[in-house]
C-alpha positions in Angstrom: 95.1 74.9 107.2 96.0 77.0 104.1 99.2 75.2 102.5 102.7 77.4 102.4 102.1 77.7 98.6 98.9 80.2 99.8 101.3 81.8 102.3 104.4 82.0 100.0 101.8 84.0 97.0 100.9 86.1 99.4 104.1 86.9 100.5 105.2 87.4 96.7 102.6 90.0 95.9 103.6 92.1 98.8 107.0 91.7 98.1 106.6 92.8 94.7 105.1 95.8 95.8 108.8 97.0 97.5 109.9 100.0 95.1 113.6 100.0 94.2 115.7 101.4 96.6 113.7 100.6 99.3 113.8 97.4 101.9 111.1 96.0 104.4 111.3 93.2 106.7 110.5 89.6 106.9 108.0 90.6 110.3 106.4 93.7 108.1 105.6 91.7 105.5 104.2 89.0 107.9 102.1 91.6 110.1 100.7 92.8 106.4 100.0 89.7 105.8 97.6 88.6 108.8 100.6 86.5 109.7 102.5 88.5 112.6 104.2 85.3 114.2 105.6 84.2 110.7 108.3 86.3 109.6 110.5 83.1 109.5 108.1 81.5 107.0 108.6 84.8 105.4 112.0 84.0 105.2 111.4 80.5 103.7 109.5 81.8 101.0 112.1 84.5 100.1 115.1 82.0 100.2 113.2 80.0 97.2 111.5 83.1 95.5 114.7 84.5 93.5 115.9 81.0 92.6 112.6 80.6 90.6 110.4 83.8 90.2 110.6 87.4 89.5 110.5 88.4 92.8 112.7 90.9 94.3 113.8 88.9 97.5 116.9 91.3 97.7 114.7 94.1 99.4 113.8 91.5 101.9 116.4 92.4 105.5 116.0 91.8 108.8 114.1 93.8 111.4 117.2 95.9 112.0 118.5 95.9 108.0 121.0 92.9 108.3 121.2 91.2 105.0 120.1 88.0 106.6 119.1 86.2 103.3 122.6 86.8 101.3 123.8 83.2 101.6 120.6 82.4 99.6 121.7 84.2 96.2 124.2 83.2 93.6 127.5 84.5 95.0 127.5 86.1 98.7 127.6 89.7 97.2 124.6 89.6 94.9 122.3 90.8 97.6 124.4 93.6 98.3 125.3 94.4 94.8 121.4 94.3 93.9 120.6 96.8 96.6 123.7 99.4 96.0 122.5 99.1 92.3 119.4 100.4 93.2 120.9 103.4 95.6 120.8 101.5 99.1 124.1 102.1 100.8 125.1 99.3 102.9 127.8 98.4 105.1 129.1 95.3 106.8 126.0 93.7 105.3 123.7 96.0 107.1 121.6 98.6 105.3 122.4 102.2 105.8 119.5 104.2 107.0 117.7 101.5 107.4 114.7 103.4 109.4 114.6 105.9 106.7 114.3 103.6 103.6 112.4 101.0 105.1 109.1 99.8 103.6 105.9 99.1 105.9 103.3 97.7 103.9 101.1 98.1 106.9 101.4 102.2 106.2 102.5 102.4 102.3 99.6 100.0 101.0 96.3 101.0 103.5 
């Protein structure tokens, strides 16, 4: 069985590819790396990534565009502020036009 470290590294490699102004979801990333039932573990990877690594964790949201990881950033509005600085519109902690700006690595990288 592979360690979480190996899994987390695969997640980080994909997340680094999300373009500014776009977002992806935990589930889309999990599916792309071959673990479709592991979206929660992708979330765990995001929870620690922004504290230690140069990973754009703010670009990863839940499957409907809600900023579910915002509590793991320094300051409750940092995730929102980072996304908005890239041109992503947020209302009530949800990405507006999510379906238009979502970045699916399975479609973008293959």
